[in-house]
mmCIF file of the N, C-alpha and C atoms, coordinates in Angstrom:
data_MODEL
# 
_entry.id   MODEL 
# 
loop_
_atom_site.group_PDB 
_atom_site.id 
_atom_site.type_symbol 
_atom_site.label_atom_id 
_atom_site.label_alt_id 
_atom_site.label_comp_id 
_atom_site.label_asym_id 
_atom_site.label_entity_id 
_atom_site.label_seq_id 
_atom_site.pdbx_PDB_ins_code 
_atom_site.Cartn_x 
_atom_site.Cartn_y 
_atom_site.Cartn_z 
_atom_site.occupancy 
_atom_site.B_iso_or_equiv 
_atom_site.pdbx_formal_charge 
_atom_site.auth_seq_id 
_atom_site.auth_comp_id 
_atom_site.auth_asym_id 
_atom_site.auth_atom_id 
_atom_site.pdbx_PDB_model_num 
ATOM 1   N N  . MET A 1 1  ? 85.092  66.948  98.686  1.00 0.00 ? 1  MET A N  1 
ATOM 2   C CA . MET A 1 1  ? 85.380  68.179  99.848  1.00 0.00 ? 1  MET A CA 1 
ATOM 3   C C  . MET A 1 1  ? 84.190  68.348  100.443 1.00 0.00 ? 1  MET A C  1 
ATOM 4   N N  . SER A 1 2  ? 84.072  68.931  100.857 1.00 0.00 ? 2  SER A N  1 
ATOM 5   C CA . SER A 1 2  ? 82.641  69.314  101.938 1.00 0.00 ? 2  SER A CA 1 
ATOM 6   C C  . SER A 1 2  ? 82.037  70.702  101.391 1.00 0.00 ? 2  SER A C  1 
ATOM 7   N N  . GLU A 1 3  ? 81.426  71.625  101.491 1.00 0.00 ? 3  GLU A N  1 
ATOM 8   C CA . GLU A 1 3  ? 81.492  73.516  101.846 1.00 0.00 ? 3  GLU A CA 1 
ATOM 9   C C  . GLU A 1 3  ? 81.797  73.598  103.084 1.00 0.00 ? 3  GLU A C  1 
ATOM 10  N N  . GLU A 1 4  ? 82.151  72.922  103.469 1.00 0.00 ? 4  GLU A N  1 
ATOM 11  C CA . GLU A 1 4  ? 81.844  73.800  105.156 1.00 0.00 ? 4  GLU A CA 1 
ATOM 12  C C  . GLU A 1 4  ? 83.858  73.242  105.063 1.00 0.00 ? 4  GLU A C  1 
ATOM 13  N N  . ASP A 1 5  ? 84.725  72.475  104.749 1.00 0.00 ? 5  ASP A N  1 
ATOM 14  C CA . ASP A 1 5  ? 85.847  72.860  104.261 1.00 0.00 ? 5  ASP A CA 1 
ATOM 15  C C  . ASP A 1 5  ? 86.161  73.303  103.267 1.00 0.00 ? 5  ASP A C  1 
ATOM 16  N N  . LEU A 1 6  ? 85.634  73.658  102.019 1.00 0.00 ? 6  LEU A N  1 
ATOM 17  C CA . LEU A 1 6  ? 86.416  74.340  101.487 1.00 0.00 ? 6  LEU A CA 1 
ATOM 18  C C  . LEU A 1 6  ? 86.471  76.609  101.856 1.00 0.00 ? 6  LEU A C  1 
ATOM 19  N N  . ASN A 1 7  ? 85.202  76.457  101.954 1.00 0.00 ? 7  ASN A N  1 
ATOM 20  C CA . ASN A 1 7  ? 85.454  77.352  102.705 1.00 0.00 ? 7  ASN A CA 1 
ATOM 21  C C  . ASN A 1 7  ? 86.204  77.211  104.757 1.00 0.00 ? 7  ASN A C  1 
ATOM 22  N N  . LYS A 1 8  ? 86.545  76.969  104.701 1.00 0.00 ? 8  LYS A N  1 
ATOM 23  C CA . LYS A 1 8  ? 87.669  76.433  105.460 1.00 0.00 ? 8  LYS A CA 1 
ATOM 24  C C  . LYS A 1 8  ? 89.190  76.923  104.601 1.00 0.00 ? 8  LYS A C  1 
ATOM 25  N N  . GLU A 1 9  ? 88.973  76.078  103.870 1.00 0.00 ? 9  GLU A N  1 
ATOM 26  C CA . GLU A 1 9  ? 90.571  76.057  103.360 1.00 0.00 ? 9  GLU A CA 1 
ATOM 27  C C  . GLU A 1 9  ? 90.740  77.735  102.578 1.00 0.00 ? 9  GLU A C  1 
ATOM 28  N N  . LEU A 1 10 ? 89.457  78.388  101.694 1.00 0.00 ? 10 LEU A N  1 
ATOM 29  C CA . LEU A 1 10 ? 89.096  79.630  101.649 1.00 0.00 ? 10 LEU A CA 1 
ATOM 30  C C  . LEU A 1 10 ? 89.594  80.395  101.854 1.00 0.00 ? 10 LEU A C  1 
ATOM 31  N N  . TYR A 1 11 ? 88.784  80.313  103.505 1.00 0.00 ? 11 TYR A N  1 
ATOM 32  C CA . TYR A 1 11 ? 89.069  81.832  104.406 1.00 0.00 ? 11 TYR A CA 1 
ATOM 33  C C  . TYR A 1 11 ? 90.467  81.828  104.938 1.00 0.00 ? 11 TYR A C  1 
ATOM 34  N N  . GLN A 1 12 ? 91.469  81.206  104.893 1.00 0.00 ? 12 GLN A N  1 
ATOM 35  C CA . GLN A 1 12 ? 93.003  80.641  105.629 1.00 0.00 ? 12 GLN A CA 1 
ATOM 36  C C  . GLN A 1 12 ? 93.712  80.984  104.636 1.00 0.00 ? 12 GLN A C  1 
ATOM 37  N N  . ARG A 1 13 ? 93.226  81.226  102.383 1.00 0.00 ? 13 ARG A N  1 
ATOM 38  C CA . ARG A 1 13 ? 93.924  81.528  101.544 1.00 0.00 ? 13 ARG A CA 1 
ATOM 39  C C  . ARG A 1 13 ? 93.323  83.199  101.867 1.00 0.00 ? 13 ARG A C  1 
ATOM 40  N N  . LEU A 1 14 ? 92.319  83.406  102.865 1.00 0.00 ? 14 LEU A N  1 
ATOM 41  C CA . LEU A 1 14 ? 91.519  84.182  102.366 1.00 0.00 ? 14 LEU A CA 1 
ATOM 42  C C  . LEU A 1 14 ? 92.010  85.786  103.431 1.00 0.00 ? 14 LEU A C  1 
ATOM 43  N N  . ASP A 1 15 ? 92.772  84.893  104.850 1.00 0.00 ? 15 ASP A N  1 
ATOM 44  C CA . ASP A 1 15 ? 93.454  85.724  106.228 1.00 0.00 ? 15 ASP A CA 1 
ATOM 45  C C  . ASP A 1 15 ? 95.202  85.573  105.416 1.00 0.00 ? 15 ASP A C  1 
ATOM 46  N N  . TYR A 1 16 ? 95.302  84.805  105.277 1.00 0.00 ? 16 TYR A N  1 
ATOM 47  C CA . TYR A 1 16 ? 97.090  85.046  103.943 1.00 0.00 ? 16 TYR A CA 1 
ATOM 48  C C  . TYR A 1 16 ? 97.511  86.008  103.441 1.00 0.00 ? 16 TYR A C  1 
ATOM 49  N N  . ILE A 1 17 ? 96.477  86.114  102.868 1.00 0.00 ? 17 ILE A N  1 
ATOM 50  C CA . ILE A 1 17 ? 96.577  87.401  101.472 1.00 0.00 ? 17 ILE A CA 1 
ATOM 51  C C  . ILE A 1 17 ? 97.036  88.819  102.594 1.00 0.00 ? 17 ILE A C  1 
ATOM 52  N N  . SER A 1 18 ? 95.635  88.531  103.661 1.00 0.00 ? 18 SER A N  1 
ATOM 53  C CA . SER A 1 18 ? 95.680  89.659  104.084 1.00 0.00 ? 18 SER A CA 1 
ATOM 54  C C  . SER A 1 18 ? 97.067  90.478  104.782 1.00 0.00 ? 18 SER A C  1 
ATOM 55  N N  . ASP A 1 19 ? 97.314  89.423  105.853 1.00 0.00 ? 19 ASP A N  1 
ATOM 56  C CA . ASP A 1 19 ? 99.628  88.837  105.897 1.00 0.00 ? 19 ASP A CA 1 
ATOM 57  C C  . ASP A 1 19 ? 99.880  89.563  105.438 1.00 0.00 ? 19 ASP A C  1 
ATOM 58  N N  . THR A 1 20 ? 99.695  88.696  104.671 1.00 0.00 ? 20 THR A N  1 
ATOM 59  C CA . THR A 1 20 ? 100.973 89.075  103.336 1.00 0.00 ? 20 THR A CA 1 
ATOM 60  C C  . THR A 1 20 ? 100.437 90.213  103.253 1.00 0.00 ? 20 THR A C  1 
ATOM 61  N N  . ILE A 1 21 ? 100.236 91.034  102.836 1.00 0.00 ? 21 ILE A N  1 
ATOM 62  C CA . ILE A 1 21 ? 99.215  92.892  101.864 1.00 0.00 ? 21 ILE A CA 1 
ATOM 63  C C  . ILE A 1 21 ? 100.389 93.202  103.085 1.00 0.00 ? 21 ILE A C  1 
ATOM 64  N N  . ARG A 1 22 ? 99.470  92.876  104.465 1.00 0.00 ? 22 ARG A N  1 
ATOM 65  C CA . ARG A 1 22 ? 100.086 94.396  105.799 1.00 0.00 ? 22 ARG A CA 1 
ATOM 66  C C  . ARG A 1 22 ? 101.763 94.005  106.706 1.00 0.00 ? 22 ARG A C  1 
ATOM 67  N N  . GLN A 1 23 ? 102.036 92.972  105.956 1.00 0.00 ? 23 GLN A N  1 
ATOM 68  C CA . GLN A 1 23 ? 103.535 92.617  105.840 1.00 0.00 ? 23 GLN A CA 1 
ATOM 69  C C  . GLN A 1 23 ? 104.288 93.233  105.281 1.00 0.00 ? 23 GLN A C  1 
ATOM 70  N N  . ALA A 1 24 ? 103.873 93.739  104.152 1.00 0.00 ? 24 ALA A N  1 
ATOM 71  C CA . ALA A 1 24 ? 104.972 93.575  103.008 1.00 0.00 ? 24 ALA A CA 1 
ATOM 72  C C  . ALA A 1 24 ? 104.766 95.333  103.601 1.00 0.00 ? 24 ALA A C  1 
ATOM 73  N N  . ARG A 1 25 ? 103.184 95.503  103.416 1.00 0.00 ? 25 ARG A N  1 
ATOM 74  C CA . ARG A 1 25 ? 103.457 97.335  103.905 1.00 0.00 ? 25 ARG A CA 1 
ATOM 75  C C  . ARG A 1 25 ? 104.346 97.723  104.565 1.00 0.00 ? 25 ARG A C  1 
ATOM 76  N N  . ARG A 1 26 ? 104.219 97.026  105.791 1.00 0.00 ? 26 ARG A N  1 
ATOM 77  C CA . ARG A 1 26 ? 105.153 97.527  106.819 1.00 0.00 ? 26 ARG A CA 1 
ATOM 78  C C  . ARG A 1 26 ? 106.307 97.347  106.369 1.00 0.00 ? 26 ARG A C  1 
ATOM 79  N N  . LYS A 1 27 ? 107.281 96.196  105.913 1.00 0.00 ? 27 LYS A N  1 
ATOM 80  C CA . LYS A 1 27 ? 108.259 95.344  105.595 1.00 0.00 ? 27 LYS A CA 1 
ATOM 81  C C  . LYS A 1 27 ? 108.375 95.772  104.637 1.00 0.00 ? 27 LYS A C  1 
ATOM 82  N N  . ASN A 1 28 ? 108.535 96.491  104.547 1.00 0.00 ? 28 ASN A N  1 
ATOM 83  C CA . ASN A 1 28 ? 108.422 98.701  103.280 1.00 0.00 ? 28 ASN A CA 1 
ATOM 84  C C  . ASN A 1 28 ? 108.242 100.107 103.945 1.00 0.00 ? 28 ASN A C  1 
ATOM 85  N N  . ARG A 1 29 ? 108.076 100.377 104.944 1.00 0.00 ? 29 ARG A N  1 
ATOM 86  C CA . ARG A 1 29 ? 107.636 100.681 106.201 1.00 0.00 ? 29 ARG A CA 1 
ATOM 87  C C  . ARG A 1 29 ? 106.600 102.725 105.327 1.00 0.00 ? 29 ARG A C  1 
ATOM 88  N N  . LEU A 1 30 ? 105.598 101.225 104.754 1.00 0.00 ? 30 LEU A N  1 
ATOM 89  C CA . LEU A 1 30 ? 104.245 102.460 103.702 1.00 0.00 ? 30 LEU A CA 1 
ATOM 90  C C  . LEU A 1 30 ? 103.215 102.757 104.984 1.00 0.00 ? 30 LEU A C  1 
ATOM 91  N N  . THR A 1 31 ? 102.221 104.235 104.750 1.00 0.00 ? 31 THR A N  1 
ATOM 92  C CA . THR A 1 31 ? 101.859 103.389 104.996 1.00 0.00 ? 31 THR A CA 1 
ATOM 93  C C  . THR A 1 31 ? 99.969  103.168 104.465 1.00 0.00 ? 31 THR A C  1 
ATOM 94  N N  . GLN A 1 32 ? 99.126  102.715 104.751 1.00 0.00 ? 32 GLN A N  1 
ATOM 95  C CA . GLN A 1 32 ? 97.835  102.345 104.225 1.00 0.00 ? 32 GLN A CA 1 
ATOM 96  C C  . GLN A 1 32 ? 97.566  103.452 102.747 1.00 0.00 ? 32 GLN A C  1 
ATOM 97  N N  . LYS A 1 33 ? 97.295  105.058 104.020 1.00 0.00 ? 33 LYS A N  1 
ATOM 98  C CA . LYS A 1 33 ? 97.211  105.916 102.940 1.00 0.00 ? 33 LYS A CA 1 
ATOM 99  C C  . LYS A 1 33 ? 98.006  105.918 101.859 1.00 0.00 ? 33 LYS A C  1 
ATOM 100 N N  . GLU A 1 34 ? 99.737  106.155 102.090 1.00 0.00 ? 34 GLU A N  1 
ATOM 101 C CA . GLU A 1 34 ? 100.952 106.480 100.854 1.00 0.00 ? 34 GLU A CA 1 
ATOM 102 C C  . GLU A 1 34 ? 100.357 104.596 99.948  1.00 0.00 ? 34 GLU A C  1 
ATOM 103 N N  . VAL A 1 35 ? 100.041 103.430 99.952  1.00 0.00 ? 35 VAL A N  1 
ATOM 104 C CA . VAL A 1 35 ? 99.702  102.202 99.100  1.00 0.00 ? 35 VAL A CA 1 
ATOM 105 C C  . VAL A 1 35 ? 98.656  102.605 98.584  1.00 0.00 ? 35 VAL A C  1 
ATOM 106 N N  . GLY A 1 36 ? 97.468  103.788 99.358  1.00 0.00 ? 36 GLY A N  1 
ATOM 107 C CA . GLY A 1 36 ? 96.399  103.949 98.810  1.00 0.00 ? 36 GLY A CA 1 
ATOM 108 C C  . GLY A 1 36 ? 96.597  104.263 97.385  1.00 0.00 ? 36 GLY A C  1 
ATOM 109 N N  . GLU A 1 37 ? 97.426  105.661 97.603  1.00 0.00 ? 37 GLU A N  1 
ATOM 110 C CA . GLU A 1 37 ? 97.744  106.720 96.280  1.00 0.00 ? 37 GLU A CA 1 
ATOM 111 C C  . GLU A 1 37 ? 99.092  105.621 95.294  1.00 0.00 ? 37 GLU A C  1 
ATOM 112 N N  . LYS A 1 38 ? 99.561  104.415 96.131  1.00 0.00 ? 38 LYS A N  1 
ATOM 113 C CA . LYS A 1 38 ? 100.147 103.417 94.846  1.00 0.00 ? 38 LYS A CA 1 
ATOM 114 C C  . LYS A 1 38 ? 99.518  103.727 94.146  1.00 0.00 ? 38 LYS A C  1 
ATOM 115 N N  . VAL A 1 39 ? 98.440  102.329 93.897  1.00 0.00 ? 39 VAL A N  1 
ATOM 116 C CA . VAL A 1 39 ? 97.877  101.711 94.226  1.00 0.00 ? 39 VAL A CA 1 
ATOM 117 C C  . VAL A 1 39 ? 96.401  102.088 93.300  1.00 0.00 ? 39 VAL A C  1 
ATOM 118 N N  . GLY A 1 40 ? 96.346  103.946 93.273  1.00 0.00 ? 40 GLY A N  1 
ATOM 119 C CA . GLY A 1 40 ? 94.609  103.985 93.394  1.00 0.00 ? 40 GLY A CA 1 
ATOM 120 C C  . GLY A 1 40 ? 93.890  103.547 94.080  1.00 0.00 ? 40 GLY A C  1 
ATOM 121 N N  . ILE A 1 41 ? 93.809  103.429 95.552  1.00 0.00 ? 41 ILE A N  1 
ATOM 122 C CA . ILE A 1 41 ? 92.697  103.103 95.998  1.00 0.00 ? 41 ILE A CA 1 
ATOM 123 C C  . ILE A 1 41 ? 92.706  104.178 97.841  1.00 0.00 ? 41 ILE A C  1 
ATOM 124 N N  . SER A 1 42 ? 91.531  103.858 97.812  1.00 0.00 ? 42 SER A N  1 
ATOM 125 C CA . SER A 1 42 ? 91.737  104.913 99.631  1.00 0.00 ? 42 SER A CA 1 
ATOM 126 C C  . SER A 1 42 ? 92.718  104.211 100.490 1.00 0.00 ? 42 SER A C  1 
ATOM 127 N N  . GLN A 1 43 ? 92.958  104.588 101.659 1.00 0.00 ? 43 GLN A N  1 
ATOM 128 C CA . GLN A 1 43 ? 93.576  103.930 102.324 1.00 0.00 ? 43 GLN A CA 1 
ATOM 129 C C  . GLN A 1 43 ? 92.693  103.151 103.684 1.00 0.00 ? 43 GLN A C  1 
ATOM 130 N N  . LYS A 1 44 ? 91.639  103.451 103.543 1.00 0.00 ? 44 LYS A N  1 
ATOM 131 C CA . LYS A 1 44 ? 90.169  102.586 103.809 1.00 0.00 ? 44 LYS A CA 1 
ATOM 132 C C  . LYS A 1 44 ? 90.198  101.487 102.647 1.00 0.00 ? 44 LYS A C  1 
ATOM 133 N N  . GLY A 1 45 ? 90.266  101.233 102.278 1.00 0.00 ? 45 GLY A N  1 
ATOM 134 C CA . GLY A 1 45 ? 90.485  100.913 101.253 1.00 0.00 ? 45 GLY A CA 1 
ATOM 135 C C  . GLY A 1 45 ? 91.552  99.690  101.100 1.00 0.00 ? 45 GLY A C  1 
ATOM 136 N N  . ILE A 1 46 ? 92.867  100.068 101.881 1.00 0.00 ? 46 ILE A N  1 
ATOM 137 C CA . ILE A 1 46 ? 93.678  98.986  101.744 1.00 0.00 ? 46 ILE A CA 1 
ATOM 138 C C  . ILE A 1 46 ? 93.363  98.787  103.304 1.00 0.00 ? 46 ILE A C  1 
ATOM 139 N N  . TYR A 1 47 ? 93.430  99.332  103.988 1.00 0.00 ? 47 TYR A N  1 
ATOM 140 C CA . TYR A 1 47 ? 92.528  99.008  106.092 1.00 0.00 ? 47 TYR A CA 1 
ATOM 141 C C  . TYR A 1 47 ? 91.227  97.403  105.269 1.00 0.00 ? 47 TYR A C  1 
ATOM 142 N N  . CYS A 1 48 ? 90.393  97.756  104.818 1.00 0.00 ? 48 CYS A N  1 
ATOM 143 C CA . CYS A 1 48 ? 89.194  97.207  104.717 1.00 0.00 ? 48 CYS A CA 1 
ATOM 144 C C  . CYS A 1 48 ? 90.067  95.147  104.192 1.00 0.00 ? 48 CYS A C  1 
ATOM 145 N N  . LEU A 1 49 ? 91.280  95.325  103.176 1.00 0.00 ? 49 LEU A N  1 
ATOM 146 C CA . LEU A 1 49 ? 92.130  94.544  102.573 1.00 0.00 ? 49 LEU A CA 1 
ATOM 147 C C  . LEU A 1 49 ? 92.993  93.586  103.642 1.00 0.00 ? 49 LEU A C  1 
ATOM 148 N N  . GLU A 1 50 ? 93.714  95.246  104.127 1.00 0.00 ? 50 GLU A N  1 
ATOM 149 C CA . GLU A 1 50 ? 94.128  94.188  105.420 1.00 0.00 ? 50 GLU A CA 1 
ATOM 150 C C  . GLU A 1 50 ? 93.719  93.831  106.685 1.00 0.00 ? 50 GLU A C  1 
ATOM 151 N N  . ASN A 1 51 ? 92.835  93.778  106.499 1.00 0.00 ? 51 ASN A N  1 
ATOM 152 C CA . ASN A 1 51 ? 91.267  94.043  108.342 1.00 0.00 ? 51 ASN A CA 1 
ATOM 153 C C  . ASN A 1 51 ? 90.386  92.329  107.991 1.00 0.00 ? 51 ASN A C  1 
ATOM 154 N N  . GLY A 1 52 ? 90.078  92.195  106.410 1.00 0.00 ? 52 GLY A N  1 
ATOM 155 C CA . GLY A 1 52 ? 89.342  90.957  105.999 1.00 0.00 ? 52 GLY A CA 1 
ATOM 156 C C  . GLY A 1 52 ? 88.239  91.149  105.894 1.00 0.00 ? 52 GLY A C  1 
ATOM 157 N N  . MET A 1 53 ? 88.067  92.705  105.518 1.00 0.00 ? 53 MET A N  1 
ATOM 158 C CA . MET A 1 53 ? 86.774  92.985  105.118 1.00 0.00 ? 53 MET A CA 1 
ATOM 159 C C  . MET A 1 53 ? 86.462  93.035  104.684 1.00 0.00 ? 53 MET A C  1 
ATOM 160 N N  . GLU A 1 54 ? 87.031  92.925  102.812 1.00 0.00 ? 54 GLU A N  1 
ATOM 161 C CA . GLU A 1 54 ? 87.041  93.040  101.404 1.00 0.00 ? 54 GLU A CA 1 
ATOM 162 C C  . GLU A 1 54 ? 86.531  91.481  101.661 1.00 0.00 ? 54 GLU A C  1 
ATOM 163 N N  . SER A 1 55 ? 86.530  90.768  102.264 1.00 0.00 ? 55 SER A N  1 
ATOM 164 C CA . SER A 1 55 ? 86.192  89.457  101.662 1.00 0.00 ? 55 SER A CA 1 
ATOM 165 C C  . SER A 1 55 ? 85.886  88.565  101.018 1.00 0.00 ? 55 SER A C  1 
ATOM 166 N N  . LYS A 1 56 ? 85.084  88.834  101.135 1.00 0.00 ? 56 LYS A N  1 
ATOM 167 C CA . LYS A 1 56 ? 83.445  88.921  100.109 1.00 0.00 ? 56 LYS A CA 1 
ATOM 168 C C  . LYS A 1 56 ? 84.311  88.471  98.714  1.00 0.00 ? 56 LYS A C  1 
ATOM 169 N N  . LYS A 1 57 ? 84.178  89.808  98.053  1.00 0.00 ? 57 LYS A N  1 
ATOM 170 C CA . LYS A 1 57 ? 84.725  90.025  96.893  1.00 0.00 ? 57 LYS A CA 1 
ATOM 171 C C  . LYS A 1 57 ? 85.889  89.093  97.039  1.00 0.00 ? 57 LYS A C  1 
ATOM 172 N N  . ILE A 1 58 ? 86.679  88.650  97.750  1.00 0.00 ? 58 ILE A N  1 
ATOM 173 C CA . ILE A 1 58 ? 87.947  88.366  97.360  1.00 0.00 ? 58 ILE A CA 1 
ATOM 174 C C  . ILE A 1 58 ? 87.833  87.074  97.347  1.00 0.00 ? 58 ILE A C  1 
ATOM 175 N N  . LEU A 1 59 ? 86.562  85.890  98.320  1.00 0.00 ? 59 LEU A N  1 
ATOM 176 C CA . LEU A 1 59 ? 86.614  84.611  98.918  1.00 0.00 ? 59 LEU A CA 1 
ATOM 177 C C  . LEU A 1 59 ? 86.070  84.376  97.250  1.00 0.00 ? 59 LEU A C  1 
ATOM 178 N N  . LEU A 1 60 ? 84.731  85.242  96.759  1.00 0.00 ? 60 LEU A N  1 
ATOM 179 C CA . LEU A 1 60 ? 84.133  84.873  95.567  1.00 0.00 ? 60 LEU A CA 1 
ATOM 180 C C  . LEU A 1 60 ? 84.917  84.756  94.211  1.00 0.00 ? 60 LEU A C  1 
ATOM 181 N N  . LEU A 1 61 ? 86.404  85.373  94.093  1.00 0.00 ? 61 LEU A N  1 
ATOM 182 C CA . LEU A 1 61 ? 87.890  85.115  93.123  1.00 0.00 ? 61 LEU A CA 1 
ATOM 183 C C  . LEU A 1 61 ? 88.149  83.651  93.757  1.00 0.00 ? 61 LEU A C  1 
ATOM 184 N N  . LEU A 1 62 ? 88.387  83.712  95.020  1.00 0.00 ? 62 LEU A N  1 
ATOM 185 C CA . LEU A 1 62 ? 88.660  82.617  95.365  1.00 0.00 ? 62 LEU A CA 1 
ATOM 186 C C  . LEU A 1 62 ? 88.129  81.079  94.623  1.00 0.00 ? 62 LEU A C  1 
ATOM 187 N N  . LYS A 1 63 ? 86.777  81.728  94.924  1.00 0.00 ? 63 LYS A N  1 
ATOM 188 C CA . LYS A 1 63 ? 86.024  79.980  94.955  1.00 0.00 ? 63 LYS A CA 1 
ATOM 189 C C  . LYS A 1 63 ? 85.945  79.956  93.092  1.00 0.00 ? 63 LYS A C  1 
ATOM 190 N N  . ILE A 1 64 ? 85.292  80.228  92.958  1.00 0.00 ? 64 ILE A N  1 
ATOM 191 C CA . ILE A 1 64 ? 85.550  80.163  91.421  1.00 0.00 ? 64 ILE A CA 1 
ATOM 192 C C  . ILE A 1 64 ? 87.411  79.835  90.427  1.00 0.00 ? 64 ILE A C  1 
ATOM 193 N N  . PHE A 1 65 ? 88.271  80.670  91.747  1.00 0.00 ? 65 PHE A N  1 
ATOM 194 C CA . PHE A 1 65 ? 89.324  79.209  90.651  1.00 0.00 ? 65 PHE A CA 1 
ATOM 195 C C  . PHE A 1 65 ? 89.348  78.007  91.410  1.00 0.00 ? 65 PHE A C  1 
ATOM 196 N N  . LYS A 1 66 ? 89.510  77.797  92.634  1.00 0.00 ? 66 LYS A N  1 
ATOM 197 C CA . LYS A 1 66 ? 89.475  76.866  93.276  1.00 0.00 ? 66 LYS A CA 1 
ATOM 198 C C  . LYS A 1 66 ? 88.126  75.419  92.075  1.00 0.00 ? 66 LYS A C  1 
ATOM 199 N N  . GLU A 1 67 ? 86.853  76.324  91.652  1.00 0.00 ? 67 GLU A N  1 
ATOM 200 C CA . GLU A 1 67 ? 85.739  75.692  91.181  1.00 0.00 ? 67 GLU A CA 1 
ATOM 201 C C  . GLU A 1 67 ? 86.351  74.918  89.681  1.00 0.00 ? 67 GLU A C  1 
ATOM 202 N N  . LEU A 1 68 ? 87.260  76.157  88.561  1.00 0.00 ? 68 LEU A N  1 
ATOM 203 C CA . LEU A 1 68 ? 87.459  75.787  88.147  1.00 0.00 ? 68 LEU A CA 1 
ATOM 204 C C  . LEU A 1 68 ? 88.770  75.024  87.249  1.00 0.00 ? 68 LEU A C  1 
ATOM 205 N N  . GLY A 1 69 ? 89.595  74.792  89.207  1.00 0.00 ? 69 GLY A N  1 
ATOM 206 C CA . GLY A 1 69 ? 90.666  73.812  89.251  1.00 0.00 ? 69 GLY A CA 1 
ATOM 207 C C  . GLY A 1 69 ? 91.701  75.399  88.492  1.00 0.00 ? 69 GLY A C  1 
ATOM 208 N N  . ILE A 1 70 ? 92.010  76.918  88.869  1.00 0.00 ? 70 ILE A N  1 
ATOM 209 C CA . ILE A 1 70 ? 93.224  77.654  88.302  1.00 0.00 ? 70 ILE A CA 1 
ATOM 210 C C  . ILE A 1 70 ? 93.823  77.373  89.696  1.00 0.00 ? 70 ILE A C  1 
ATOM 211 N N  . SER A 1 71 ? 95.333  77.428  89.320  1.00 0.00 ? 71 SER A N  1 
ATOM 212 C CA . SER A 1 71 ? 95.961  77.639  90.858  1.00 0.00 ? 71 SER A CA 1 
ATOM 213 C C  . SER A 1 71 ? 96.283  79.226  90.648  1.00 0.00 ? 71 SER A C  1 
ATOM 214 N N  . MET A 1 72 ? 95.894  79.823  91.389  1.00 0.00 ? 72 MET A N  1 
ATOM 215 C CA . MET A 1 72 ? 96.026  81.199  91.465  1.00 0.00 ? 72 MET A CA 1 
ATOM 216 C C  . MET A 1 72 ? 98.081  81.872  91.112  1.00 0.00 ? 72 MET A C  1 
ATOM 217 N N  . THR A 1 73 ? 98.527  80.601  91.739  1.00 0.00 ? 73 THR A N  1 
ATOM 218 C CA . THR A 1 73 ? 100.363 81.802  91.708  1.00 0.00 ? 73 THR A CA 1 
ATOM 219 C C  . THR A 1 73 ? 100.311 81.327  89.893  1.00 0.00 ? 73 THR A C  1 
ATOM 220 N N  . LEU A 1 74 ? 99.736  80.663  89.449  1.00 0.00 ? 74 LEU A N  1 
ATOM 221 C CA . LEU A 1 74 ? 99.483  80.349  88.161  1.00 0.00 ? 74 LEU A CA 1 
ATOM 222 C C  . LEU A 1 74 ? 99.155  82.064  87.519  1.00 0.00 ? 74 LEU A C  1 
ATOM 223 N N  . TYR A 1 75 ? 98.409  83.029  88.334  1.00 0.00 ? 75 TYR A N  1 
ATOM 224 C CA . TYR A 1 75 ? 97.852  84.220  86.927  1.00 0.00 ? 75 TYR A CA 1 
ATOM 225 C C  . TYR A 1 75 ? 98.661  85.409  87.778  1.00 0.00 ? 75 TYR A C  1 
ATOM 226 N N  . ILE A 1 76 ? 99.547  85.066  89.233  1.00 0.00 ? 76 ILE A N  1 
ATOM 227 C CA . ILE A 1 76 ? 99.381  86.093  89.946  1.00 0.00 ? 76 ILE A CA 1 
ATOM 228 C C  . ILE A 1 76 ? 101.063 86.676  88.812  1.00 0.00 ? 76 ILE A C  1 
ATOM 229 N N  . LYS A 1 77 ? 101.159 88.267  88.759  1.00 0.00 ? 77 LYS A N  1 
ATOM 230 C CA . LYS A 1 77 ? 101.204 87.928  87.528  1.00 0.00 ? 77 LYS A CA 1 
ATOM 231 C C  . LYS A 1 77 ? 101.936 90.108  88.425  1.00 0.00 ? 77 LYS A C  1 
ATOM 232 N N  . GLU A 1 78 ? 103.164 90.070  87.800  1.00 0.00 ? 78 GLU A N  1 
ATOM 233 C CA . GLU A 1 78 ? 103.966 91.317  88.350  1.00 0.00 ? 78 GLU A CA 1 
ATOM 234 C C  . GLU A 1 78 ? 102.943 92.499  87.478  1.00 0.00 ? 78 GLU A C  1 
ATOM 235 N N  . PRO A 1 79 ? 102.833 93.807  87.642  1.00 0.00 ? 79 PRO A N  1 
ATOM 236 C CA . PRO A 1 79 ? 101.706 95.178  87.610  1.00 0.00 ? 79 PRO A CA 1 
ATOM 237 C C  . PRO A 1 79 ? 101.993 95.627  86.474  1.00 0.00 ? 79 PRO A C  1 
ATOM 238 N N  . GLU A 1 80 ? 103.692 95.073  86.375  1.00 0.00 ? 80 GLU A N  1 
ATOM 239 C CA . GLU A 1 80 ? 104.238 95.469  84.794  1.00 0.00 ? 80 GLU A CA 1 
ATOM 240 C C  . GLU A 1 80 ? 103.951 94.618  82.752  1.00 0.00 ? 80 GLU A C  1 
ATOM 241 N N  . GLU A 1 81 ? 103.242 92.863  84.219  1.00 0.00 ? 81 GLU A N  1 
ATOM 242 C CA . GLU A 1 81 ? 103.521 92.215  82.906  1.00 0.00 ? 81 GLU A CA 1 
ATOM 243 C C  . GLU A 1 81 ? 102.143 92.556  82.425  1.00 0.00 ? 81 GLU A C  1 
ATOM 244 N N  . LEU A 1 82 ? 101.508 92.795  82.843  1.00 0.00 ? 82 LEU A N  1 
ATOM 245 C CA . LEU A 1 82 ? 99.666  92.707  82.685  1.00 0.00 ? 82 LEU A CA 1 
ATOM 246 C C  . LEU A 1 82 ? 99.966  94.064  81.792  1.00 0.00 ? 82 LEU A C  1 
ATOM 247 N N  . TYR A 1 83 ? 100.187 94.369  81.344  1.00 0.00 ? 83 TYR A N  1 
ATOM 248 C CA . TYR A 1 83 ? 100.122 95.367  79.800  1.00 0.00 ? 83 TYR A CA 1 
ATOM 249 C C  . TYR A 1 83 ? 101.508 94.911  78.542  1.00 0.00 ? 83 TYR A C  1 
# 
């Protein structure tokens, strides 16, 4: 896979992640501020995640997973499962 194809695929995944966060927040009838308070980040942080502004950090994570052959779905756990 070329670097250009990889970046295109990763940006599509990033868009999906951002859209999923936004849709889930709206479905739960929560504001960005309320979600931020629940997870310990600012309303602006939630806004940035929903609008791809934190894309560099997430894109880097996706690139690392892709490079190492790690499936993200295998490592996504409920927060209570992490402790």
